Backbone bond lengths (Angstrom), bond angles and torsions (degrees), N, CA, C in turn:
res aa  C-N    CA-C-N  psi(-1)  N-CA   C-N-CA  omega(-1)  CA-C   N-CA-C  phi
1 M - - - 1.340 - - 1.481 112.90 -
2 K 1.441 114.59 -27.60 1.424 118.89 -177.44 1.614 108.36 -73.40
3 R 1.318 116.99 -29.73 1.495 121.19 -177.06 1.643 109.89 -69.39
4 H 1.326 118.67 -22.31 1.460 121.01 175.63 1.379 111.59 -85.56
5 A 1.463 123.28 -31.17 1.430 125.80 -174.56 1.566 110.10 -62.20
6 I 1.401 116.05 -51.92 1.522 114.78 -174.49 1.461 113.19 -63.87
7 P 1.330 125.54 -46.25 1.481 121.42 175.33 1.573 109.53 -53.38
8 G 1.322 117.12 -42.24 1.560 121.85 179.94 1.439 109.45 -59.77
9 L 1.273 122.72 -41.04 1.367 125.81 -179.45 1.478 114.10 -71.98
10 I 1.292 116.58 -38.25 1.492 116.81 175.80 1.453 111.71 -73.98
11 F 1.375 122.21 -34.20 1.407 120.84 171.92 1.487 113.62 -62.21
12 G 1.322 118.96 -43.45 1.469 124.86 170.68 1.457 114.51 -48.35
13 F 1.376 114.64 -51.35 1.390 122.40 -177.99 1.470 116.26 -63.61
14 I 1.386 115.39 -39.38 1.464 118.82 167.70 1.398 115.56 -59.05
15 I 1.301 120.53 -47.42 1.461 124.53 179.12 1.610 110.37 -58.32
16 N 1.238 116.09 -41.62 1.540 119.18 178.77 1.439 110.31 -67.64
17 L 1.360 121.16 -34.73 1.524 121.28 176.80 1.544 111.50 -56.55
18 N 1.345 111.00 -42.21 1.467 120.76 -177.38 1.573 114.13 -63.03
19 L 1.418 113.68 -24.96 1.451 122.11 -177.08 1.465 109.74 -85.74
20 V 1.242 126.99 -13.55 1.441 126.48 -178.25 1.440 110.43 -79.06
21 D 1.263 117.33 131.38 1.558 123.96 -175.56 1.553 105.43 -96.88
22 A 1.303 114.29 123.91 1.441 118.54 166.36 1.383 122.08 -74.41
23 R 1.239 123.44 153.69 1.427 124.63 -176.09 1.586 104.45 -91.05
24 F 1.327 115.32 136.25 1.488 123.03 172.37 1.552 111.38 -119.04
25 C 1.305 112.29 126.09 1.355 122.66 -176.98 1.613 109.29 -111.97
26 V 1.344 116.45 160.20 1.407 120.28 169.79 1.687 100.10 -79.18
27 A 1.308 112.43 132.59 1.459 120.14 -175.83 1.465 107.88 -125.64
28 C 1.293 125.64 108.93 1.472 124.23 178.94 1.569 108.84 -164.08
29 T 1.274 117.78 168.45 1.409 124.12 179.07 1.519 114.09 -143.18
30 S 1.211 120.42 157.40 1.490 123.35 177.41 1.435 106.55 -148.40
31 D 1.234 118.26 120.78 1.487 121.21 173.57 1.554 106.75 -124.54
32 P 1.316 115.06 124.41 1.386 121.41 -173.25 1.574 114.36 -62.85
33 E 1.357 115.38 -29.25 1.464 118.81 177.20 1.428 116.67 -89.77
34 T 1.221 120.90 -30.79 1.553 122.11 -176.57 1.468 118.82 -115.68
35 A 1.374 116.19 -25.18 1.499 118.20 -175.58 1.524 105.95 -163.52
36 P 1.405 111.13 77.18 1.554 110.54 175.22 1.591 108.64 -69.77
37 N 1.237 118.05 144.96 1.460 127.28 -178.27 1.490 108.51 -140.05
38 E 1.295 123.78 94.06 1.366 121.73 -173.44 1.435 116.79 -69.07
39 V 1.405 117.62 -19.00 1.440 126.27 178.35 1.488 108.39 -65.99
40 C 1.281 120.75 -33.44 1.367 128.63 -177.85 1.585 118.06 -76.70
41 V 1.263 110.02 -25.34 1.577 116.32 -169.99 1.474 109.56 -90.01
42 G 1.363 110.96 139.16 1.402 128.42 173.49 1.600 109.02 77.88
43 E 1.399 115.37 -144.92 1.414 119.62 176.96 1.573 110.63 -73.75
44 I 1.267 123.50 137.60 1.472 118.61 -177.98 1.549 104.19 -107.34
45 S 1.303 110.50 136.77 1.523 117.70 -178.32 1.545 109.45 -70.81
46 P 1.271 118.94 157.14 1.523 123.38 177.43 1.515 106.24 -57.84
47 E 1.269 120.81 -46.21 1.491 122.28 -169.01 1.543 106.80 -68.78
48 N 1.386 127.22 -31.56 1.204 135.33 172.30 1.632 118.34 -72.36
49 A 1.254 110.00 -34.25 1.532 119.42 -177.29 1.564 110.39 -68.97
50 T 1.271 117.26 -32.73 1.494 123.32 -176.60 1.603 101.88 -61.94
51 D 1.195 122.78 -53.32 1.449 127.32 -179.32 1.420 116.85 -61.03
52 L 1.390 119.70 -15.47 1.453 125.83 -177.50 1.528 111.20 -107.17
53 L 1.306 119.89 1.66 1.454 117.20 -177.93 1.563 114.49 -74.69
54 M 1.324 108.06 144.97 1.511 115.14 -177.87 1.478 107.75 -139.17
55 E 1.288 113.12 136.94 1.491 120.95 176.76 1.472 110.09 -72.01
56 C 1.353 115.11 125.46 1.521 120.61 178.42 1.445 112.54 -67.21
57 N 1.235 118.31 149.22 1.459 126.67 -178.32 1.478 108.57 -119.22
58 P 1.366 123.25 117.58 1.470 129.06 -175.81 1.557 110.46 -51.94
59 E 1.359 115.92 -34.15 1.456 120.27 177.58 1.506 114.91 -55.69
60 Y 1.340 112.73 -36.55 1.630 119.22 -176.38 1.455 111.05 -106.66
61 G 1.360 121.60 -15.50 1.393 124.76 -172.74 1.430 115.83 129.36
62 D 1.346 116.69 123.63 1.518 123.65 -178.18 1.568 115.22 -145.23
63 Q 1.378 109.58 22.58 1.457 109.59 -174.38 1.671 109.37 -101.97
64 A 1.259 116.62 -15.80 1.425 121.53 177.58 1.627 111.45 -151.67
65 C 1.291 110.44 171.86 1.484 115.31 172.24 1.626 102.02 -118.61
66 Y 1.319 115.65 149.49 1.414 123.23 179.09 1.468 117.05 -133.69
67 T 1.301 114.53 155.31 1.582 120.35 163.16 1.478 105.61 -134.28
68 M 1.435 105.51 132.13 1.484 117.73 177.07 1.468 110.25 -124.03
69 V 1.245 119.95 132.41 1.547 127.44 176.77 1.516 107.15 -123.65
70 T 1.414 108.65 131.19 1.417 114.57 178.54 1.529 111.98 -129.47
71 S 1.316 111.52 135.00 1.456 121.91 174.40 1.534 113.96 -103.94
72 E 1.330 118.01 112.10 1.536 119.16 177.96 1.391 115.10 -121.92
73 P 1.282 122.63 104.86 1.368 128.58 5.26 1.552 104.44 -82.77
74 P 1.417 113.80 177.59 1.466 118.66 -177.62 1.486 112.37 -61.28
75 G 1.333 117.60 153.28 1.395 121.51 172.38 1.653 112.37 90.36
76 A 1.261 115.63 27.88 1.475 119.87 171.86 1.490 112.30 -52.58
77 P 1.373 119.24 127.16 1.461 116.01 -169.75 1.616 116.03 -73.71
78 T 1.340 118.54 -19.33 1.439 123.71 -179.99 1.527 108.54 -133.41
79 D 1.352 113.02 160.19 1.537 118.11 173.54 1.506 111.41 -66.47
80 M 1.248 120.52 -29.81 1.527 119.32 173.56 1.558 116.64 -69.46
81 D 1.431 114.15 -13.85 1.387 118.49 174.43 1.549 114.18 -87.98
82 K 1.240 116.07 -4.42 1.499 120.86 169.50 1.409 118.87 -100.71
83 K 1.378 117.59 160.91 1.354 126.96 178.92 1.464 110.11 -86.53
84 W 1.361 118.79 129.19 1.463 124.54 -179.43 1.541 108.78 -118.49
85 N 1.320 113.32 131.57 1.501 121.72 178.30 1.529 106.49 -134.52
86 R 1.470 113.63 127.00 1.479 119.47 172.41 1.461 111.26 -131.00
87 G 1.319 119.65 142.96 1.405 117.40 177.76 1.563 108.34 175.75
88 C 1.270 116.16 -163.03 1.454 131.12 174.61 1.397 117.56 -82.65
89 C 1.381 123.57 146.23 1.485 117.53 175.81 1.602 108.42 -159.00
90 D 1.292 113.45 163.36 1.520 114.68 161.71 1.410 111.02 -107.16
91 P 1.261 121.92 126.24 1.563 120.19 178.95 1.630 107.26 -68.74
92 K 1.347 108.80 126.29 1.470 113.11 179.44 1.494 107.40 -157.22
93 K 1.291 117.51 165.09 1.408 124.34 170.92 1.493 116.45 -52.04
94 D 1.304 117.22 127.27 1.522 127.16 173.88 1.508 108.24 66.72
95 S 1.317 125.46 17.10 1.376 125.63 167.79 1.489 112.02 -56.10
96 S 1.329 119.69 138.29 1.540 118.53 -178.97 1.633 104.72 -70.84
97 V 1.242 112.69 -34.64 1.575 114.95 -173.70 1.419 119.92 -109.58
98 C 1.264 117.80 -20.95 1.596 124.55 176.41 1.586 109.49 -134.49
99 P 1.356 119.30 53.98 1.414 116.87 -177.44 1.618 110.81 -75.08
100 T 1.312 117.93 143.11 1.364 124.75 173.56 1.535 117.01 -93.80
101 N 1.302 112.64 -9.00 1.466 119.39 -178.51 1.637 112.39 -114.38
102 H 1.240 113.47 19.38 1.485 120.03 -177.93 1.514 114.43 -137.61
103 P 1.342 120.33 144.50 1.438 110.69 -178.69 1.498 118.50 -75.64
104 N 1.303 120.84 164.56 1.524 123.65 -177.03 1.498 109.78 -66.17
105 H 1.316 121.45 -22.91 1.387 124.23 -176.43 1.665 109.52 -125.69
106 V 1.213 114.44 120.41 1.360 120.90 178.94 1.501 111.09 -128.70
107 S 1.343 118.62 134.54 1.523 129.02 -174.05 1.451 110.72 -136.57
108 N 1.293 122.85 127.36 1.488 126.53 171.99 1.469 108.47 -144.36
109 D 1.329 117.84 -167.26 1.536 121.24 178.45 1.559 114.55 -73.47
110 W 1.173 116.46 -13.23 1.616 125.66 -175.57 1.551 114.47 -99.62
111 Y 1.232 115.83 -42.71 1.503 125.57 -172.51 1.491 116.33 -155.98
112 E 1.319 117.92 164.47 1.411 123.78 172.11 1.603 103.35 -133.84
113 I 1.243 112.48 135.55 1.525 120.16 -177.50 1.495 109.16 -130.67
114 W 1.414 111.98 130.83 1.510 117.93 170.53 1.446 102.34 -119.06
115 R 1.462 111.11 141.03 1.489 117.32 179.82 1.581 109.33 -135.41
116 S 1.290 116.58 140.88 1.502 119.00 169.99 1.459 111.18 -138.04
117 R 1.387 117.84 156.58 1.551 112.52 179.31 1.479 98.60 -143.96
118 C 1.290 116.17 163.34 1.556 122.64 166.76 1.473 106.18 -142.90
119 I 1.371 109.00 151.81 1.467 121.99 -176.92 1.531 112.89 -122.16
120 V 1.372 119.18 6.55 1.345 121.51 -177.82 1.594 109.44 -68.13
121 E 1.252 109.58 160.70 1.533 116.50 -178.22 1.613 106.48 -89.32
122 E 1.197 118.32 62.34 1.418 130.09 176.01 1.436 112.70 -132.28
123 D 1.374 117.07 119.24 1.447 116.37 178.48 1.475 112.27 -64.03
124 G 1.574 118.10 138.00 1.316 123.00 -179.03 1.577 116.89 69.93
125 C 1.373 113.70 30.78 1.558 110.83 -177.35 1.453 114.36 -66.46
126 N 1.285 119.30 -6.63 1.504 125.53 -173.76 1.498 111.66 -98.93
127 T 1.243 119.94 41.88 1.436 127.43 169.80 1.484 121.86 -81.50
128 D 1.388 115.38 -26.49 1.468 121.80 173.50 1.473 113.89 -69.99
129 A 1.393 116.64 153.07 1.504 122.83 170.66 1.536 101.21 -77.78
130 P 1.398 118.76 146.87 1.480 116.43 168.61 1.439 112.34 -64.11
131 R 1.329 119.46 148.32 1.443 128.24 -171.86 1.585 108.54 -54.24
132 G 1.281 116.44 132.18 1.508 116.58 178.19 1.550 115.47 82.03
133 S 1.348 120.40 -5.51 1.449 120.87 -176.62 1.475 112.57 -89.55
134 S 1.281 115.61 -22.77 1.513 115.76 -164.73 1.571 101.46 -123.03
135 G 1.378 110.41 160.52 1.419 119.40 171.79 1.415 117.62 -61.23
136 S 1.343 120.97 -21.20 1.362 129.35 177.40 1.567 118.96 -95.67
137 G 1.448 112.93 -9.78 1.351 118.50 -175.81 1.512 120.26 -119.53
């Protein structure tokens, strides 16, 4: 009887692994100085978002999707003059992209940062620009 129980448990575990859905986030960057990427800037259209989806990895973060926009120095005149980063993250204290202990908007003499994150069970939920970061938002 014990011989049949272990293979049954293993088989059940394998089936359950296949039922777990992974999170997919829009993953892209745009750096105005080194690698401008117009597709990643501002609001991303649904037809472009599909091509930018990446499966999140628990090792690097899979609890949320984020968008972070940085202006160095503050006051960049256009969205293309800002750095855009989108991807997967785990919200936690002092995270550079998904901090739980810092505001979503930070501005000082050196930079201005806007952050947003989403945890809904919808692929590519991070297509919007963080509020106030974009000419359209």
